[in-house]
C-alpha positions in Angstrom: 0.4 0.1 -0.2 1.6 3.4 -0.8 2.6 5.6 1.9 0.5 8.7 2.3 1.9 11.6 0.8 3.5 14.7 3.3 3.0 18.7 2.0 5.8 19.0 -0.4 5.0 15.5 -2.2 2.9 15.4 -6.0 0.7 12.4 -7.0 2.8 10.8 -10.2 0.7 12.1 -12.2 1.6 15.9 -11.4 5.3 16.0 -11.1 6.0 16.8 -14.9 2.7 19.7 -14.5 4.7 20.6 -11.4 7.8 21.0 -12.9 7.3 22.9 -16.1 4.8 25.1 -13.9 7.4 26.5 -11.1 10.2 26.4 -13.9 9.3 29.8 -14.7 9.0 32.0 -11.7 10.6 34.7 -13.4 7.4 36.0 -14.6 5.2 33.9 -12.0 2.1 35.0 -12.2 0.4 36.3 -8.3 -2.3 34.5 -8.7 -3.4 31.1 -10.1 -6.6 29.2 -10.8 -6.1 25.6 -10.4 -8.7 23.9 -11.3 -10.1 19.8 -12.8 -11.9 16.8 -12.1 -12.8 17.4 -8.5 -10.7 14.4 -6.2 -8.1 14.3 -8.8 -5.6 15.9 -6.4 -5.7 19.5 -6.5 -5.3 20.5 -3.4 -2.3 18.1 -3.0 -1.2 20.1 -6.0 -1.9 23.5 -4.3 -0.2 22.6 -1.6 3.3 21.0 -2.8 3.6 24.0 -5.3 3.6 26.3 -2.4 6.2 24.2 -0.5 8.5 24.6 -3.6 7.8 28.1 -3.8 9.2 28.2 0.0 11.7 26.3 -0.2 15.3 27.3 0.0 17.1 25.1 -1.8 14.6 23.5 -4.7 15.3 20.8 -6.7 14.1 21.0 -10.0 11.4 23.3 -8.8 10.4 20.6 -6.2 11.0 21.2 -2.8 14.0 19.9 -1.5 11.9 18.9 1.9 15.5 19.1 4.0 15.6 22.8 4.0 14.2 24.7 7.4 12.0 26.0 5.0 10.6 22.3 4.3 10.7 21.4 7.6 8.2 24.2 8.5 5.9 22.9 6.2 6.0 19.7 7.1 5.0 20.6 11.1 2.3 22.8 9.5 4.0 26.0 11.2 5.6 27.6 8.1 4.8 31.6 9.4 4.6 32.3 5.9 2.3 30.1 4.4 -1.5 30.1 4.9 -4.2 28.2 4.3 -7.8 29.3 3.4 -10.5 27.3 3.6 -13.7 26.9 5.4 -13.9 25.7 9.2 -16.0 22.6 8.1 -12.7 21.6 6.0 -10.3 22.7 8.7 -12.3 20.2 11.1 -12.1 17.3 9.0 -8.4 18.0 7.7 -7.1 19.9 11.1 -9.3 19.5 13.6 -6.2 20.2 16.1 -6.2 24.0 14.7 -9.3 24.4 15.9 -8.6 23.5 19.7 -9.5 26.7 22.0 -12.3 27.5 19.2 -15.8 27.6 20.0 -18.0 24.5 19.7 -21.5 25.4 20.1 -22.0 26.4 16.5 -21.8 24.1 13.6 -18.6 24.9 11.6 -19.2 26.7 8.6 -18.9 25.4 4.9 -18.1 28.6 3.7 -15.2 31.0 3.9 -15.4 33.6 6.1 -14.9 37.6 4.9 -12.7 37.6 8.2 -10.6 35.1 7.4 -10.1 36.9 3.5 -9.9 40.1 5.5 -6.5 38.9 7.9 -5.2 37.3 5.2 -5.1 41.2 3.6 -2.8 42.3 6.5 -1.0 39.3 6.4 0.4 39.7 3.0 1.3 43.5 4.1 3.7 42.0 6.8 7.2 41.1 5.6 8.1 37.4 4.9 9.9 35.5 8.0 12.4 34.1 5.2 13.1 36.8 2.7 11.2 34.8 -0.5 7.6 34.1 -0.9 4.3 34.9 1.1 2.1 31.9 0.1 -1.6 31.1 0.9 -3.8 28.9 -0.5 -7.4 29.2 -0.5 -9.7 25.7 -1.3 -12.7 25.1 -2.1 -12.8 28.7 -3.9 -16.9 27.4 -4.4 -16.9 27.6 -0.7 -16.7 31.3 -0.9 -20.0 33.5 -0.4 -21.1 36.6 -1.8 -19.2 38.9 1.0 -16.0 36.3 0.9 -16.1 36.4 -2.7 -15.4 40.2 -2.6 -13.4 39.9 0.1 -10.9 38.0 -1.9 -12.0 39.9 -5.4 -10.1 43.2 -3.3 -6.7 41.2 -2.5 -6.5 40.2 -5.6 -6.3 43.5 -6.8 -4.1 45.0 -4.5 -1.3 42.8 -4.8 2.1 42.4 -2.9 5.3 42.3 -4.8 6.5 38.5 -3.9 3.4 37.2 -3.2 1.3 34.2 -4.6 -2.2 33.1 -4.2 -3.5 29.8 -5.6 -7.3 29.8 -5.3 -8.2 25.3 -5.9 -11.3 24.8 -7.8 -13.5 22.3 -8.7 -15.8 24.0 -11.5 -14.3 27.6 -11.6 -16.6 28.3 -14.5 -18.7 29.3 -10.7 -16.5 32.1 -9.7 -17.0 35.6 -10.2 -16.2 36.4 -13.5 -13.6 39.4 -11.9 -12.2 36.5 -9.8 -11.1 34.5 -12.9 -10.0 37.4 -14.7 -7.3 38.5 -11.5 -5.5 34.7 -11.8 -3.7 32.8 -14.1 -5.7 29.4 -14.7 -3.7 25.9 -14.3 -6.3 23.1 -15.9 -5.1 20.0 -14.4 -6.0 17.0 -16.3 -7.3 14.0 -14.9 -5.1 11.2 -15.0 -5.6 8.2 -17.3 -7.4 4.6 -16.7 -4.3 3.1 -17.5 -2.3 5.9 -14.5 -5.2 6.1 -11.9 -5.6 2.1 -11.9 -1.7 1.1 -11.6 -1.9 4.0 -8.7 -5.1 2.6 -7.3 -3.9 -0.7 -7.6 -2.4 -2.5 -4.2 -4.2 -0.3 -2.2 -7.5 -1.2 -2.8 -10.0 -4.2 -4.1 -11.3 -3.5 -8.2 -10.1 -0.5 -8.7 -11.7 -0.6 -11.9 -15.1 -0.6 -10.3 -14.3 2.7 -8.2 -12.8 4.4 -10.6 -15.7 4.7 -12.4 -18.0 5.4 -9.6 -16.5 8.3 -9.5 -16.0 9.7 -12.5 -12.5 9.1 -12.8 -10.8 10.6 -10.1 -8.1 8.5 -8.4 -8.1 10.3 -4.9 -11.6 10.2 -4.9 -12.0 6.5 -5.9 -9.7 5.9 -2.5 -11.0 8.2 -0.4 -14.7 6.4 -0.8 -13.3 2.9 -0.7 -12.7 4.3 2.4 -15.9 4.9 3.7 -17.8 2.3 1.5 -17.9 -1.4 1.3 -18.5 -1.2 -2.6 -18.6 1.2 -5.1 -22.0 2.2 -5.2 -24.9 2.7 -2.3 -27.1 -0.2 -1.1 -29.9 1.8 -2.3 -28.7 2.3 -5.8 -28.4 -1.9 -6.4 -32.0 -2.0 -4.7 -33.5 0.7 -6.6 -32.1 -0.8 -9.9 -33.5 -4.3 -8.9 -37.0 -2.7 -8.7 -36.8 -0.9 -12.0 -35.7 -3.6 -13.7 -38.4 -5.7 -12.0 -41.1 -3.0 -13.2 -41.8 -2.8 -9.4 -41.9 1.3 -9.8 -44.1 1.7 -6.5 -41.3 -0.2 -4.3 -38.6 2.6 -4.9 -40.6 4.6 -2.4 -39.6 2.6 0.2 -35.7 3.5 -0.3 -36.9 7.2 0.5 -35.4 6.7 4.4 -32.1 6.0 3.3 -31.8 8.4 0.8 -32.9 10.6 3.3 -30.0 10.1 5.1 -27.3 10.9 2.6 -26.5 14.6 2.0 -28.9 15.3 -1.0 -25.6 16.5 -2.9 -24.4 13.1 -3.0 -27.7 10.9 -4.1 -28.5 13.4 -6.4 -25.2 13.2 -8.2 -25.8 8.9 -8.1 -28.9 9.9 -9.2 -27.6 11.8 -12.3 -24.6 8.7 -13.3 -27.6 6.3 -12.9 -29.5 8.6 -15.2 -26.3 8.7 -17.8 -25.5 5.2 -17.6 -29.2 4.0 -18.7 -29.2 6.5 -21.4 -25.8 4.3 -22.7 -28.1 1.4 -22.0 -30.4 2.7 -24.8 -27.6 3.1 -27.2 -26.2 0.0 -26.6 -23.2 1.0 -24.8 -21.1 0.0 -21.8 -22.3 1.9 -19.1 -19.4 4.9 -17.8 -20.4 4.4 -13.8 -21.5 1.2 -13.0 -20.5 -1.3 -15.0 -22.1 -3.8 -11.9 -24.9 -2.9 -12.7 -25.1 -2.9 -16.6 -27.8 -6.2 -16.3 -30.4 -4.4 -14.4 -29.6 -1.0 -16.4 -30.0 -2.5 -19.5 -33.5 -3.9 -18.5 -34.5 -0.1 -16.9 -33.4 1.4 -20.3 -35.9 -1.2 -22.2 -38.4 0.0 -20.1 -38.5 3.5 -20.3 -38.5 6.0 -22.3 -35.3 8.2 -24.1 -36.7 11.5 -23.4 -38.2 10.7 -19.7 -34.7 9.6 -18.9 -33.3 12.8 -20.0 -36.1 15.1 -18.5 -35.3 13.6 -15.6 -32.0 14.2 -15.7 -32.1 17.5 -16.7 -34.0 18.2 -13.4 -31.5 16.6 -11.4 -29.3 18.9 -12.5 -31.2 21.8 -11.7 -31.7 20.7 -8.0 -27.6 20.0 -8.6 -27.5 23.8 -8.1 -29.7 24.0 -4.8 -28.8 20.7 -3.0 -26.6 22.5 0.1 -30.2 24.6 1.1 -33.0 22.4 -0.4 -36.2 24.0 1.2 -37.4 20.5 2.4 -34.9 18.0 2.0 -37.5 14.9 2.7 -39.8 16.2 0.3 -36.8 16.4 -2.4 -35.9 12.7 -1.7 -40.0 11.9 -2.0 -40.2 14.1 -5.7 -37.1 12.2 -7.0 -38.2 8.8 -6.8 -41.9 9.1 -7.3 -40.3 11.3 -10.9 -38.1 8.3 -11.7 -40.9 6.1 -10.8 -43.1 8.1 -13.2 -40.8 7.8 -15.9 -41.2 3.9 -15.7 -44.8 3.6 -15.9 -43.9 6.4 -19.3 -42.4 3.7 -21.4 
């Protein structure tokens, strides 16, 4: 099994890109928008990139791992490196950093405006090592309207030797003015061969897990640590009911979906509908190959128009999944719509 990466290291599919990117520091932008498919390691790329910029003896533009700066990065205490992320992300990744703060409130899922205001003050102080000061912000989609404008102000007034690394899964959701003030750095999704080679030995059936998350190897590994198979039990049951023509039975699955974050079950159903459409075209499914026999039976019972309409409806709901007006009602509506789609065949 592969050892966890340190804050100085890149995933295998990132290293060449990083070396090329960091080899042009003489004309380095002060703000970079690092974007690509969720789950391919963009935050790790940004962290290792920040370490390389701060390193005092970089090797081929990669952090050396031995200098004082690298040791500070590894210990999580580099004075010239800041992370801007929601408290909910900090609580998951670095709970010790929240020690001593109030625990009466649920950690925010948004980047707070205070975090950006503190950053503006920090940027205006001299660096401790005489080099760069680097701020890593992620995920950029967690900026709300107020904090996004605060970030914009910071980006509009860059100081010398400061670098801002903004990480996003969906950069198009950001303010156009923020995008325009950053130089974009798209990270490609690793090939299936690269991903399977990296996952092999870490998880069983890497192809199945990789397919279920849309081809993102880091997401596949994370999913395998939290679930016992690549797709949830409720999806397996739903497909069995639909394949048997028992459309009313799927309503009984509502409690299982209600226990899941809406953004997760909505995305799962989106992928299901993509696979159903592929079956209608006599193609291999993309996300859930183990379910192909059931999906072929479902495709034979549904009209293409009904499947397309349901997929479009799910896309619309995904935009508001973080704050649904009534999560329970949303689950029942989705299941009812699927049941009606089956009858529409």
